[in-house]
ROLO-944507 format. One record per residue (C-alpha): residue in three letters; x, y, z. Coordinates in nm, 2 decimals. Layout:
! residues N
+---------+--------+--------+--------+
| residuo |      u |      v |      w |
+---------+--------+--------+--------+
|     ALA |      X |      Y |      Z |
...
+---------+--------+--------+--------+
END
This chain:
! residues 406
+---------+--------+--------+--------+
| residuo |      u |      v |      w |
+---------+--------+--------+--------+
|     MET |  -2.61 |  -5.34 |  21.79 |
|     HIS |  -2.28 |  -5.21 |  21.66 |
|     ASP |  -2.16 |  -4.86 |  21.76 |
|     HIS |  -2.05 |  -4.69 |  21.44 |
|     ASP |  -1.90 |  -4.35 |  21.34 |
|     HIS |  -2.02 |  -4.22 |  21.01 |
|     SER |  -1.79 |  -3.92 |  20.99 |
|     SER |  -1.59 |  -4.02 |  20.69 |
|     ALA |  -1.61 |  -4.23 |  20.38 |
|     ASP |  -1.49 |  -4.59 |  20.36 |
|     HIS |  -1.27 |  -4.54 |  20.06 |
|     SER |  -1.04 |  -4.30 |  20.24 |
|     PRO |  -0.72 |  -4.45 |  20.37 |
|     ASP |  -0.81 |  -4.30 |  20.70 |
|     SER |  -1.18 |  -4.38 |  20.69 |
|     HIS |  -1.34 |  -4.36 |  21.03 |
|     SER |  -1.50 |  -4.65 |  21.20 |
|     SER |  -1.58 |  -4.69 |  21.57 |
|     LEU |  -1.65 |  -5.05 |  21.49 |
|     GLY |  -1.47 |  -5.21 |  21.76 |
|     ARG |  -1.51 |  -5.20 |  22.13 |
|     ARG |  -1.31 |  -5.49 |  22.21 |
|     ASP |  -1.31 |  -5.64 |  22.54 |
|     LEU |  -1.05 |  -5.90 |  22.53 |
|     LEU |  -1.04 |  -6.03 |  22.85 |
|     ARG |  -0.82 |  -6.20 |  23.07 |
|     SER |  -1.03 |  -6.44 |  23.27 |
|     ALA |  -0.76 |  -6.58 |  23.48 |
|     VAL |  -0.80 |  -6.54 |  23.85 |
|     VAL |  -0.47 |  -6.63 |  24.02 |
|     LEU |  -0.51 |  -6.69 |  24.40 |
|     GLY |  -0.17 |  -6.81 |  24.49 |
|     ILE |  -0.02 |  -7.15 |  24.56 |
|     GLY |  -0.27 |  -7.42 |  24.66 |
|     ALA |  -0.20 |  -7.64 |  24.96 |
|     ALA |  -0.33 |  -7.99 |  25.02 |
|     GLY |  -0.66 |  -7.98 |  25.19 |
|     ALA |  -0.70 |  -7.60 |  25.13 |
|     THR |  -1.04 |  -7.47 |  25.03 |
|     ILE |  -1.04 |  -7.21 |  24.75 |
|     ALA |  -1.32 |  -6.97 |  24.67 |
|     ALA |  -1.30 |  -6.72 |  24.38 |
|     PRO |  -1.34 |  -6.36 |  24.49 |
|     ALA |  -1.57 |  -6.12 |  24.33 |
|     VAL |  -1.38 |  -5.94 |  24.05 |
|     ALA |  -1.46 |  -5.57 |  24.00 |
|     ALA |  -1.41 |  -5.40 |  23.67 |
|     PRO |  -1.07 |  -5.24 |  23.67 |
|     ALA |  -1.05 |  -4.86 |  23.65 |
|     VAL |  -1.01 |  -4.70 |  23.31 |
|     THR |  -0.65 |  -4.59 |  23.25 |
|     GLY |  -0.70 |  -4.46 |  22.90 |
|     PRO |  -0.79 |  -4.11 |  22.78 |
|     VAL |  -1.16 |  -4.17 |  22.73 |
|     GLY |  -1.31 |  -3.88 |  22.54 |
|     ALA |  -0.97 |  -3.73 |  22.47 |
|     ALA |  -0.87 |  -3.60 |  22.13 |
|     PRO |  -0.72 |  -3.87 |  21.91 |
|     ALA |  -0.35 |  -3.90 |  21.90 |
|     ARG |  -0.17 |  -3.80 |  21.59 |
|     ALA |  -0.14 |  -4.07 |  21.33 |
|     GLY |   0.16 |  -4.29 |  21.39 |
|     ASP |   0.23 |  -4.16 |  21.74 |
|     ALA |   0.24 |  -4.39 |  22.04 |
|     PRO |  -0.03 |  -4.28 |  22.29 |
|     PRO |   0.15 |  -4.10 |  22.58 |
|     SER |  -0.09 |  -4.26 |  22.82 |
|     LEU |   0.06 |  -4.60 |  22.76 |
|     ALA |   0.37 |  -4.66 |  22.96 |
|     PRO |   0.57 |  -4.98 |  22.88 |
|     ASP |   0.46 |  -5.28 |  23.09 |
|     PRO |   0.75 |  -5.34 |  23.34 |
|     GLU |   0.65 |  -5.70 |  23.37 |
|     ALA |   0.66 |  -5.77 |  23.00 |
|     PRO |   0.95 |  -5.96 |  22.85 |
|     ALA |   1.19 |  -5.76 |  22.64 |
|     ASP |   1.09 |  -5.73 |  22.28 |
|     ALA |   1.29 |  -5.92 |  22.02 |
|     PRO |   1.27 |  -5.87 |  21.65 |
|     PRO |   1.03 |  -6.15 |  21.54 |
|     GLY |   1.26 |  -6.24 |  21.25 |
|     ALA |   1.55 |  -6.29 |  21.49 |
|     LEU |   1.38 |  -6.55 |  21.71 |
|     ALA |   1.59 |  -6.84 |  21.61 |
|     GLY |   1.43 |  -7.18 |  21.69 |
|     VAL |   1.10 |  -7.03 |  21.80 |
|     ASP |   0.79 |  -7.16 |  21.62 |
|     VAL |   0.50 |  -6.92 |  21.66 |
|     VAL |   0.17 |  -7.09 |  21.64 |
|     THR |  -0.01 |  -7.03 |  21.31 |
|     PRO |  -0.38 |  -6.99 |  21.41 |
|     THR |  -0.66 |  -7.13 |  21.20 |
|     ILE |  -0.83 |  -6.83 |  21.02 |
|     ALA |  -1.15 |  -6.88 |  20.82 |
|     SER |  -1.13 |  -6.69 |  20.50 |
|     CYS |  -1.41 |  -6.47 |  20.37 |
|     ASN |  -1.51 |  -6.75 |  20.13 |
|     THR |  -1.51 |  -7.00 |  20.42 |
|     TRP |  -1.75 |  -6.80 |  20.64 |
|     GLY |  -1.97 |  -6.70 |  20.35 |
|     ALA |  -1.89 |  -6.33 |  20.29 |
|     GLU |  -2.05 |  -6.14 |  20.01 |
|     ALA |  -1.83 |  -5.99 |  19.75 |
|     ALA |  -1.69 |  -5.64 |  19.83 |
|     ARG |  -1.91 |  -5.36 |  19.70 |
|     GLY |  -1.63 |  -5.15 |  19.56 |
|     THR |  -1.25 |  -5.13 |  19.54 |
|     ILE |  -1.05 |  -5.22 |  19.84 |
|     ASP |  -0.73 |  -5.02 |  19.86 |
|     THR |  -0.40 |  -5.18 |  19.95 |
|     VAL |  -0.06 |  -5.04 |  20.06 |
|     SER |   0.28 |  -5.19 |  20.01 |
|     THR |   0.40 |  -5.09 |  20.36 |
|     ASN |   0.36 |  -5.32 |  20.65 |
|     PRO |   0.14 |  -5.23 |  20.95 |
|     ASN |   0.32 |  -5.10 |  21.25 |
|     LYS |   0.07 |  -5.17 |  21.53 |
|     ILE |  -0.24 |  -5.37 |  21.62 |
|     LEU |  -0.56 |  -5.21 |  21.74 |
|     ILE |  -0.80 |  -5.40 |  21.96 |
|     HIS |  -1.18 |  -5.35 |  21.94 |
|     HIS |  -1.50 |  -5.51 |  22.07 |
|     THR |  -1.82 |  -5.55 |  21.86 |
|     ALA |  -2.04 |  -5.40 |  22.14 |
|     SER |  -2.29 |  -5.68 |  22.06 |
|     ALA |  -2.45 |  -5.92 |  22.30 |
|     ASN |  -2.23 |  -6.15 |  22.51 |
|     VAL |  -2.39 |  -6.47 |  22.37 |
|     THR |  -2.33 |  -6.81 |  22.51 |
|     ASP |  -2.33 |  -6.99 |  22.18 |
|     TYR |  -1.96 |  -7.06 |  22.13 |
|     SER |  -1.99 |  -7.27 |  21.82 |
|     GLN |  -1.81 |  -7.22 |  21.49 |
|     ALA |  -2.15 |  -7.16 |  21.32 |
|     ALA |  -2.21 |  -6.87 |  21.57 |
|     GLY |  -1.87 |  -6.73 |  21.49 |
|     TYR |  -1.93 |  -6.73 |  21.12 |
|     GLN |  -2.27 |  -6.57 |  21.17 |
|     ILE |  -2.12 |  -6.27 |  21.36 |
|     ALA |  -1.88 |  -6.23 |  21.07 |
|     ARG |  -2.17 |  -6.22 |  20.83 |
|     ASP |  -2.37 |  -5.98 |  21.06 |
|     ILE |  -2.08 |  -5.74 |  21.08 |
|     GLN |  -2.03 |  -5.73 |  20.71 |
|     GLN |  -2.40 |  -5.64 |  20.67 |
|     TRP |  -2.38 |  -5.37 |  20.93 |
|     HIS |  -2.09 |  -5.22 |  20.75 |
|     PHE |  -2.26 |  -5.24 |  20.41 |
|     ALA |  -2.55 |  -5.05 |  20.58 |
|     ASN |  -2.30 |  -4.78 |  20.66 |
|     GLY |  -2.22 |  -4.74 |  20.30 |
|     TRP |  -1.88 |  -4.91 |  20.33 |
|     VAL |  -1.74 |  -5.13 |  20.06 |
|     ASP |  -1.67 |  -5.43 |  20.29 |
|     THR |  -1.62 |  -5.53 |  20.66 |
|     GLY |  -1.41 |  -5.26 |  20.83 |
|     GLN |  -1.17 |  -5.46 |  21.04 |
|     HIS |  -0.91 |  -5.70 |  20.92 |
|     LEU |  -0.99 |  -5.99 |  21.16 |
|     THR |  -1.26 |  -6.10 |  21.39 |
|     VAL |  -1.25 |  -6.33 |  21.70 |
|     SER |  -1.57 |  -6.49 |  21.81 |
|     ARG |  -1.66 |  -6.56 |  22.18 |
|     GLY |  -1.60 |  -6.93 |  22.10 |
|     GLY |  -1.24 |  -6.85 |  21.99 |
|     TYR |  -1.29 |  -6.88 |  21.62 |
|     VAL |  -1.09 |  -6.64 |  21.40 |
|     MET |  -1.23 |  -6.50 |  21.07 |
|     GLU |  -1.09 |  -6.28 |  20.80 |
|     GLY |  -1.27 |  -5.95 |  20.80 |
|     ARG |  -1.20 |  -5.73 |  20.50 |
|     HIS |  -1.13 |  -5.92 |  20.18 |
|     GLY |  -0.76 |  -5.96 |  20.11 |
|     SER |  -0.65 |  -5.92 |  20.47 |
|     LEU |  -0.57 |  -6.29 |  20.52 |
|     SER |  -0.35 |  -6.33 |  20.21 |
|     ARG |  -0.15 |  -6.02 |  20.30 |
|     LEU |  -0.10 |  -6.15 |  20.65 |
|     GLN |   0.01 |  -6.49 |  20.54 |
|     ASN |   0.26 |  -6.34 |  20.31 |
|     GLY |   0.38 |  -6.09 |  20.57 |
|     SER |   0.39 |  -5.82 |  20.31 |
|     GLY |   0.17 |  -5.51 |  20.28 |
|     MET |  -0.19 |  -5.47 |  20.40 |
|     VAL |  -0.53 |  -5.39 |  20.28 |
|     VAL |  -0.66 |  -5.05 |  20.40 |
|     GLY |  -0.92 |  -5.10 |  20.67 |
|     ALA |  -1.20 |  -4.89 |  20.81 |
|     HIS |  -1.18 |  -4.93 |  21.19 |
|     ALA |  -1.00 |  -4.63 |  21.33 |
|     PRO |  -0.94 |  -4.28 |  21.18 |
|     GLY |  -0.58 |  -4.21 |  21.10 |
|     GLN |  -0.48 |  -4.57 |  21.15 |
|     ASN |  -0.65 |  -4.77 |  20.88 |
|     SER |  -0.34 |  -4.79 |  20.66 |
|     GLN |  -0.10 |  -4.85 |  20.96 |
|     ALA |  -0.28 |  -5.07 |  21.20 |
|     ILE |  -0.43 |  -5.42 |  21.19 |
|     GLY |  -0.78 |  -5.40 |  21.34 |
|     ILE |  -0.91 |  -5.70 |  21.54 |
|     GLU |  -1.28 |  -5.71 |  21.64 |
|     ASN |  -1.36 |  -5.92 |  21.94 |
|     GLN |  -1.72 |  -6.04 |  21.96 |
|     GLY |  -1.91 |  -5.91 |  22.27 |
|     THR |  -1.93 |  -5.61 |  22.50 |
|     TYR |  -1.66 |  -5.57 |  22.76 |
|     THR |  -1.74 |  -5.26 |  22.95 |
|     SER |  -1.79 |  -5.46 |  23.27 |
|     ALA |  -1.79 |  -5.82 |  23.16 |
|     THR |  -1.48 |  -6.03 |  23.09 |
|     PRO |  -1.44 |  -6.21 |  22.75 |
|     PRO |  -1.45 |  -6.59 |  22.75 |
|     ALA |  -1.13 |  -6.78 |  22.80 |
|     GLN |  -1.15 |  -6.92 |  22.45 |
|     LEU |  -1.16 |  -6.57 |  22.30 |
|     TRP |  -0.86 |  -6.45 |  22.51 |
|     SER |  -0.63 |  -6.74 |  22.43 |
|     ARG |  -0.71 |  -6.71 |  22.06 |
|     LEU |  -0.65 |  -6.34 |  22.07 |
|     VAL |  -0.31 |  -6.39 |  22.22 |
|     GLU |  -0.22 |  -6.65 |  21.96 |
|     LEU |  -0.35 |  -6.43 |  21.68 |
|     CYS |  -0.16 |  -6.12 |  21.80 |
|     ALA |   0.16 |  -6.32 |  21.83 |
|     TYR |   0.12 |  -6.45 |  21.48 |
|     ILE |   0.06 |  -6.10 |  21.34 |
|     CYS |   0.36 |  -5.96 |  21.53 |
|     ASP |   0.58 |  -6.24 |  21.39 |
|     GLN |   0.46 |  -6.20 |  21.03 |
|     TYR |   0.50 |  -5.83 |  21.02 |
|     GLY |   0.78 |  -5.77 |  21.27 |
|     ILE |   0.56 |  -5.57 |  21.50 |
|     ALA |   0.68 |  -5.54 |  21.86 |
|     PRO |   0.43 |  -5.66 |  22.13 |
|     THR |   0.45 |  -5.31 |  22.28 |
|     GLN |   0.27 |  -5.18 |  21.97 |
|     ILE |  -0.07 |  -5.34 |  22.07 |
|     TYR |  -0.32 |  -5.07 |  22.15 |
|     GLY |  -0.69 |  -5.01 |  22.22 |
|     HIS |  -0.92 |  -4.83 |  21.98 |
|     ARG |  -0.96 |  -4.55 |  22.24 |
|     ASP |  -0.59 |  -4.47 |  22.22 |
|     TYR |  -0.64 |  -4.31 |  21.88 |
|     THR |  -1.01 |  -4.22 |  21.88 |
|     ALA |  -1.25 |  -4.06 |  22.13 |
|     THR |  -1.44 |  -4.38 |  22.20 |
|     ALA |  -1.50 |  -4.62 |  22.49 |
|     CYS |  -1.38 |  -4.91 |  22.27 |
|     PRO |  -1.26 |  -5.17 |  22.35 |
|     GLY |  -1.44 |  -5.14 |  22.69 |
|     ASP |  -1.29 |  -5.07 |  23.03 |
|     VAL |  -1.22 |  -5.43 |  23.12 |
|     LEU |  -1.05 |  -5.53 |  22.80 |
|     TYR |  -0.86 |  -5.20 |  22.78 |
|     SER |  -0.72 |  -5.26 |  23.13 |
|     MET |  -0.59 |  -5.60 |  23.02 |
|     LEU |  -0.38 |  -5.47 |  22.73 |
|     PRO |  -0.06 |  -5.48 |  22.94 |
|     GLN |  -0.13 |  -5.85 |  23.01 |
|     LEU |  -0.20 |  -5.91 |  22.64 |
|     ARG |   0.13 |  -5.75 |  22.54 |
|     SER |   0.31 |  -5.96 |  22.80 |
|     GLU |   0.16 |  -6.29 |  22.69 |
|     VAL |   0.23 |  -6.21 |  22.32 |
|     ALA |   0.59 |  -6.13 |  22.40 |
|     ALA |   0.62 |  -6.46 |  22.59 |
|     ALA |   0.48 |  -6.64 |  22.29 |
|     LEU |   0.73 |  -6.47 |  22.05 |
|     ALA |   1.02 |  -6.55 |  22.28 |
|     GLY |   0.92 |  -6.92 |  22.30 |
|     THR |   0.88 |  -6.91 |  22.67 |
|     SER |   0.51 |  -6.96 |  22.69 |
|     TRP |   0.32 |  -7.29 |  22.70 |
|     SER |  -0.03 |  -7.35 |  22.81 |
|     VAL |  -0.29 |  -7.62 |  22.74 |
|     ILE |  -0.67 |  -7.63 |  22.81 |
|     VAL |  -0.84 |  -7.96 |  22.86 |
|     ASP |  -1.22 |  -7.93 |  22.84 |
|     ASN |  -1.47 |  -8.20 |  22.94 |
|     THR |  -1.53 |  -8.24 |  22.56 |
|     SER |  -1.16 |  -8.29 |  22.49 |
|     ALA |  -0.99 |  -8.62 |  22.41 |
|     GLY |  -0.79 |  -8.59 |  22.74 |
|     PHE |  -1.11 |  -8.60 |  22.95 |
|     SER |  -1.27 |  -8.92 |  23.09 |
|     ALA |  -1.55 |  -8.98 |  23.34 |
|     GLY |  -1.76 |  -9.27 |  23.45 |
|     GLY |  -2.13 |  -9.33 |  23.38 |
|     SER |  -2.24 |  -9.16 |  23.70 |
|     TRP |  -2.12 |  -8.83 |  23.56 |
|     LEU |  -2.38 |  -8.65 |  23.34 |
|     THR |  -2.36 |  -8.35 |  23.12 |
|     SER |  -2.54 |  -8.01 |  23.13 |
|     SER |  -2.54 |  -7.68 |  22.94 |
|     PHE |  -2.76 |  -7.51 |  23.20 |
|     SER |  -2.52 |  -7.24 |  23.32 |
|     ALA |  -2.39 |  -6.97 |  23.09 |
|     GLU |  -2.07 |  -6.96 |  23.30 |
|     ARG |  -1.97 |  -7.30 |  23.15 |
|     TYR |  -1.65 |  -7.34 |  22.94 |
|     GLY |  -1.74 |  -7.45 |  22.59 |
|     ALA |  -2.06 |  -7.64 |  22.51 |
|     ASN |  -2.13 |  -7.82 |  22.84 |
|     TYR |  -1.99 |  -7.95 |  23.16 |
|     HIS |  -2.00 |  -8.28 |  23.36 |
|     TYR |  -2.17 |  -8.30 |  23.70 |
|     ALA |  -2.24 |  -8.58 |  23.96 |
|     THR |  -2.39 |  -8.63 |  24.30 |
|     PRO |  -2.14 |  -8.67 |  24.60 |
|     ALA |  -2.07 |  -9.03 |  24.71 |
|     GLU |  -1.80 |  -9.21 |  24.90 |
|     VAL |  -1.68 |  -9.39 |  24.59 |
|     SER |  -1.37 |  -9.38 |  24.38 |
|     ASP |  -1.53 |  -9.23 |  24.07 |
|     LEU |  -1.32 |  -8.96 |  23.92 |
|     ALA |  -1.36 |  -8.72 |  23.63 |
|     THR |  -1.00 |  -8.71 |  23.50 |
|     TYR |  -0.80 |  -8.47 |  23.28 |
|     SER |  -0.48 |  -8.59 |  23.10 |
|     ALA |  -0.23 |  -8.38 |  22.92 |
|     THR |   0.12 |  -8.40 |  22.77 |
|     ILE |   0.37 |  -8.20 |  22.98 |
|     PRO |   0.64 |  -8.07 |  22.75 |
|     SER |   0.92 |  -8.04 |  23.01 |
|     ASN |   1.01 |  -8.07 |  23.37 |
|     GLY |   0.93 |  -7.75 |  23.56 |
|     SER |   0.68 |  -7.54 |  23.75 |
|     TYR |   0.32 |  -7.52 |  23.62 |
|     ARG |   0.02 |  -7.31 |  23.73 |
|     VAL |  -0.29 |  -7.53 |  23.75 |
|     GLU |  -0.63 |  -7.36 |  23.71 |
|     ALA |  -0.99 |  -7.48 |  23.69 |
|     TRP |  -1.30 |  -7.33 |  23.52 |
|     PHE |  -1.65 |  -7.42 |  23.63 |
|     PRO |  -1.99 |  -7.25 |  23.65 |
|     GLY |  -2.05 |  -7.12 |  24.00 |
|     ILE |  -2.41 |  -7.18 |  24.11 |
|     ALA |  -2.56 |  -7.15 |  24.46 |
|     GLY |  -2.68 |  -7.51 |  24.44 |
|     TYR |  -2.34 |  -7.66 |  24.36 |
|     ASN |  -2.10 |  -7.81 |  24.61 |
|     THR |  -1.90 |  -7.59 |  24.85 |
|     SER |  -1.62 |  -7.84 |  24.90 |
|     THR |  -1.55 |  -8.02 |  24.57 |
|     PRO |  -1.22 |  -8.21 |  24.58 |
|     PHE |  -0.98 |  -8.13 |  24.30 |
|     ILE |  -0.68 |  -8.37 |  24.29 |
|     VAL |  -0.36 |  -8.24 |  24.12 |
|     TYR |  -0.11 |  -8.50 |  24.02 |
|     THR |   0.25 |  -8.37 |  24.06 |
|     GLY |   0.59 |  -8.52 |  23.98 |
|     THR |   0.61 |  -8.67 |  24.33 |
|     GLY |   0.25 |  -8.75 |  24.43 |
|     SER |  -0.07 |  -8.56 |  24.45 |
|     SER |  -0.24 |  -8.27 |  24.63 |
|     THR |  -0.61 |  -8.23 |  24.70 |
|     ILE |  -0.76 |  -7.89 |  24.70 |
|     ARG |  -1.13 |  -7.83 |  24.80 |
|     VAL |  -1.31 |  -7.57 |  24.59 |
|     ASP |  -1.63 |  -7.39 |  24.66 |
|     GLN |  -1.83 |  -7.43 |  24.34 |
|     SER |  -2.13 |  -7.24 |  24.47 |
|     THR |  -1.98 |  -6.90 |  24.36 |
|     GLY |  -1.71 |  -6.73 |  24.16 |
|     GLY |  -1.76 |  -6.93 |  23.84 |
|     GLY |  -1.71 |  -6.84 |  23.48 |
|     ALA |  -1.34 |  -6.76 |  23.53 |
|     TRP |  -1.01 |  -6.94 |  23.58 |
|     LEU |  -0.95 |  -7.02 |  23.94 |
|     SER |  -0.59 |  -7.11 |  24.05 |
|     LEU |  -0.55 |  -7.44 |  24.22 |
|     GLY |  -0.18 |  -7.36 |  24.28 |
|     THR |   0.16 |  -7.40 |  24.13 |
|     TYR |   0.32 |  -7.74 |  24.12 |
|     ALA |   0.64 |  -7.92 |  24.00 |
|     MET |   0.56 |  -8.15 |  23.71 |
|     THR |   0.76 |  -8.39 |  23.50 |
|     ALA |   0.75 |  -8.43 |  23.12 |
|     GLY |   0.52 |  -8.69 |  22.97 |
|     THR |   0.16 |  -8.77 |  22.90 |
|     ARG |  -0.05 |  -8.87 |  23.20 |
|     ASN |  -0.34 |  -8.77 |  23.42 |
|     VAL |  -0.28 |  -8.42 |  23.57 |
|     VAL |  -0.61 |  -8.33 |  23.74 |
|     ALA |  -0.91 |  -8.51 |  23.87 |
|     VAL |  -1.24 |  -8.41 |  24.02 |
|     SER |  -1.37 |  -8.64 |  24.29 |
|     ARG |  -1.72 |  -8.72 |  24.41 |
|     TRP |  -1.59 |  -8.81 |  24.76 |
|     THR |  -1.72 |  -8.51 |  24.96 |
|     THR |  -2.00 |  -8.41 |  25.19 |
|     GLY |  -2.35 |  -8.28 |  25.12 |
|     THR |  -2.58 |  -8.35 |  24.83 |
|     ALA |  -2.50 |  -8.06 |  24.60 |
|     TYR |  -2.35 |  -8.15 |  24.27 |
|     VAL |  -1.98 |  -8.15 |  24.20 |
|     VAL |  -1.88 |  -8.02 |  23.86 |
|     ALA |  -1.60 |  -8.10 |  23.62 |
|     ASP |  -1.57 |  -7.85 |  23.34 |
|     ALA |  -1.22 |  -7.74 |  23.21 |
|     ILE |  -0.87 |  -7.71 |  23.35 |
|     ARG |  -0.57 |  -7.51 |  23.23 |
|     LEU |  -0.19 |  -7.58 |  23.28 |
|     THR |   0.06 |  -7.30 |  23.22 |
|     ARG |   0.44 |  -7.34 |  23.23 |
|     LEU |   0.60 |  -7.07 |  23.45 |
+---------+--------+--------+--------+
END
């Protein structure tokens, strides 16, 4: 289930683990500015080409991989400690005690120096559709047992992100060091980097699949917090394969590392703002004709709402608090199934009125689909609605929406 390397002992500061093949993924599909009355269909998304040195010899410890050129679109790095007035989100991280870890089976080494980079892995395990907290805690327990079976003293990586977006402490002591922003425990996730890099495992296999949106957004938040706590520049986020001859974190996730660096830099600079409203969120409302289903694995979260088309005013509505006047990208997530409606009306409420975009929900699901970019004003109100007023008999679906300030 987990792809391991047994080439060196766990107690070594540079103990070798191929534990992560992290496929963090960026599931946003941006299709441009939506226009009233436009029909949008999500295109098929091919797995990006691998840009990293797969199978190459590991880079020297501490060196930046020469294959990684700076992302030209990424905001300029600023020393985290110098970001006056910027409050980086502190993610909820379940401690070893919280998720039910066993005690370490030996001494866990620590170093007083701070880490200088973050390494992204994936677990190379099944892409499960159980996004619950319980499932997240279970993968943390499973990983610890796999690593015990390797003869290691504890979980190899410092942190784990589940497919549902739950973050768990990995190796004992990692969380307290991170919260204090001083020193680190020595991991067992990449040779030559275990006393220099924070290792993050992402649940799933991302050689061709993209990670769930919940995982991606939490990964961005977590990396921004780590960078802020330790003074690490976002450019120092790498993939496991940059330092080890491995396919980890998978082609898809690895190809998205420039986007990860960019989003982390934006979070540190205080320029990013995004909110997701799911059909289970407090900001969602729908009438009694809307039913729930968990049939499709492409759903966002636990389930989604669906209804039959009818010429009635019966909306599934999403509300959110817009922090400031400005331009916002609006996206929708839904399961794409051949039996669903090919012309579902999405209504976007702007600062001056509304726009209706018709979406083909029979294909292209399981990813963020852009409904366009719109001017919105600050305040709490309805921002998007899904209407039943359309043709045909195929179900219309209301799952999740995302707003991002540009």
